[in-house]
N, C-alpha and C positions, 0 to 999 in steps of 0.2 A: 807330513803336515808342514804347512808353510810357517812363516814368521814375519813379524812386522818390526821394522826399525824406524824410529822417528829421528831424523838426522838434522842436526844444525849445521848449515853450510858455512857459518861465519859470514863475513862481508860478501862473499860470492866468488872471489878469485881463488885459484888453486893454492896460491902461496899462503893464504890465511885459513885454509881448510886443515883440520887435524888429520893425522895419518889414519886414525881410526875411522873418521867420517869417510875419507877417500876409499879406504879398503872396503868399508861396508857398502858403499855405492857400487864399487867394482864387482862385488860378489853378490849383488842383488839381481833378481830376474826382472823386476819392474821398478821404475822410479816414478813417483807421482807427486805432483805439487802444483802450487799456483804457477800460472804460465810464466811469469817473470822469473821465478826461481828455476823452472825447467830450462829456460833459455840460458841461464848461467852455467848449466852443467851439460847441455846437450853436445857441445864440442868435445868435452872430456869423455863422454860415454855414448858415442854415436851408435854403438852396437846394442844398447839396451832398449827395452820397450819403455818409452817415455810417454806419460799421460799428463796432459796439461789441464788444469782446472782453473776456475775463475773466482774472482772476489765474491764474497758472500755465499760461496758454495762449500764452506768448510765442513759442514756436517756430511754432505753428500760425498765429499772427498774422502773423509774418514770411513764412511760406509763402503765406498768402492775399494778402499785399501783393505778393509777387513774381508770383503768378498774375495778379492784376489788371493789373499793369504789362505783363506779357507779352501781355495781351489788348489793349494799346494805350492804357491809361489812364495819366494822370499821378496818382500816388498819394502822399499824405502820411501817413506813419506817425508818430504823435505821442507824445511823452513830456512829462511835466512837467519843469520845470527845464531842464537841458541834456541832450540825448539821448545825449551821450557820457559823462555822469557818472551811473552806475547806471541808464542809459536803454537804448534799443533799438538804438543805432547799431552797436555791435559785432556783436550777433547778426544784424542785418539784413545787414551786410556778409558775414558768414559764410554765411548762407543763400543769398545771391545770387552767391557766388564763381564758380560755373560758368555763370552767365547772362551774356548780352550787355547786360542792362538796366543802365543807369547808376544809381548810388546816390549822392546828394549829401546831406551832413550840414549842417543849418541849426542853428547854436548858439543857446542860450537862457540866460537868467539862472539860475544854479544856486540851489538851496535854501540853500546855505551863504552865498552872496553876498547873497541877498534877506534872509535872517534876520539876517545881520551888520549890514546897513544899518539895521534896526530898532533894534538894541541898541548902536549906536555904530560902533566900528572894532576889533572883537576879532581879526580875521584879517588885519590890516594887515602883520603879520610872518609868518615861516615857519609854515605850518600843514599839517595833513593831514586827509583825509576818511576816516572808517571807518564802514562799515555794520555794525550789530549784528544784521542778519538772517543767520541760519545756515542758510537754506534752500539756498543754493548754495555757501557757504563754511564750512568746518569751524570749529567754535567754538574749538578749540585754536589754530588759526591766527589767528583774530580776537583772542583773548587775547594772543597773542604780539605782534601789531601794536600793540595798545593799550599793552602794557607798554613796548615799544621806543620808541613815540612819546612816552610819558610820560617815559622816561629822557632822551630827546633834548630835552625841554622845548619840544616843539611845542605850539602851539594845536591842539586836537583838535575837529573837527566830527563829531558822531555822527549818521549817517543811520539811519532805521528804528529808532529807539531802543527802542521798546517796543510789543508787540502782545499780544493775548489769549493767543496760543500760546506766547509766551516773555516773560512779565512779569518774570522774575528776572534777565535778562541785563544790564539797565541797572544793577542793584544790583552785579553781579559786575564790570562795567566800572568802576564807581566805586571799588570796593575795590582794583582794580589801579592805578588812577590815584593813589589816596591813598598808595601806596607811594613815589611820586616827586614828587607835587604837594602843596602845603600845603592844609589844610582851607579856608583863606581865599581860595583861588584863585577868581576871578570866573567865574560860569557864566551863560550866556544860554540861556533856554528860549523859543523862538519857536514859535507855533502858527498854523496856517491863514494863512500869510503870503500876502498878495495876494488873499485870499478873505474871504468873510463870516466874522466872528468872529476876525479877525486880532488877536493880542495877544502881548505878550512879557513875560517876567519876568527880572529881574536878581537872582541869588542867588549862592551860593558852593558849593564842592564838598561842604562839610559838610552843607548843608541842601537840596541840589538835589532829593532824593527826596521832599521834602515838598510838591512842586508837581506839577501834572498834566503827565504826559509820555505821549504816545501816538504812533501812526503818522502823525499830522498835525503832529508836532513835529520840530524840529531843535534839537539841544543843542550849544552851543559852549562848550568849557572852555578858559580862558585859559592862558597860560604864567606863569612865575615873575615876570614884570614887568608883567603885566596889572593894570589898576586901574580903579576905578569913579569917574567924575566926572559929577555931575548925572544920575545914573541911566543912564549910558552906559558901556559897557566900552571902554577904550582899551588896546591893546597897543603900547607905544612902540617905535619903530624905532631910537631912539637919538639923535635930533636934540637939539641943545643949545638950550634955550629961555631967553631972558633973564629974570631974575627980575622 
C-alpha cells in the first residue's frame, strides 16, 4: 500500500527546507504540486516522477495524489511555506477521508516566519495571519477579521496581499487598519523570500502603498508597540532592559 505525505517546502530553497521535508521528498516515488512549486524542487530531485498542476485545480490535484497512492506509490504533495497554513494539508485530508491510505503532514517554515526573520522580530508577540484572497473567503468576512484584529492590537501578517485580479483590496485593508492603528505603525514588505530577487522594505502604514506589493509579497503590520531599530522591526514582549 502506498502513502501520502503533504510536505511544506518552506520558502522554496534547500537551505530553508527541513531535513524531514527533504528526506521525505527524497524517499518518495512521485512528487506532485502546483507548477511553480514543482519548479522549485525539480533540480533537487531530477530522478523523481514530477507532476505539475495548475491554479484552481487543487481538488483534482488531491484526487490524483490519492489515486497514485492507492496504486502503491509513496506520493509527496507539496506546498510552499507550511502545508497547513493556506496549503494543501486540510484539503488532502478531506479528499482521503474514506480511503485506507495514510496521510502524514510534514511541516515547513511559513511565509510569515521567513519574512519576519528578514525584517527583524515583528511577530515575536501576539499576531494573526489573514489572506486577502477572496476566491474562497467572502470579502465581507475578510474585512471583519482585519477590523477585529486591528482593534485587538494584533500584529497582522497579510498573505496573498495583491494580484492583478484584485489590486484594490490591499488599499481597503489599509483603510480598515488605519481606523485602529497609527499611521506611523511599522510595516514590513518582504518579496521572493528564500528565492532569487529576495528583498525587504521597512516602511509604515501611511506609506506602505508606495512600495511594490504583489503575490510574491508578504506584508507584516506591527502593533502599537512595534518600533524600528537599525532598519529592523521589533515588537517588544515587555522585558525590562537595563539602560
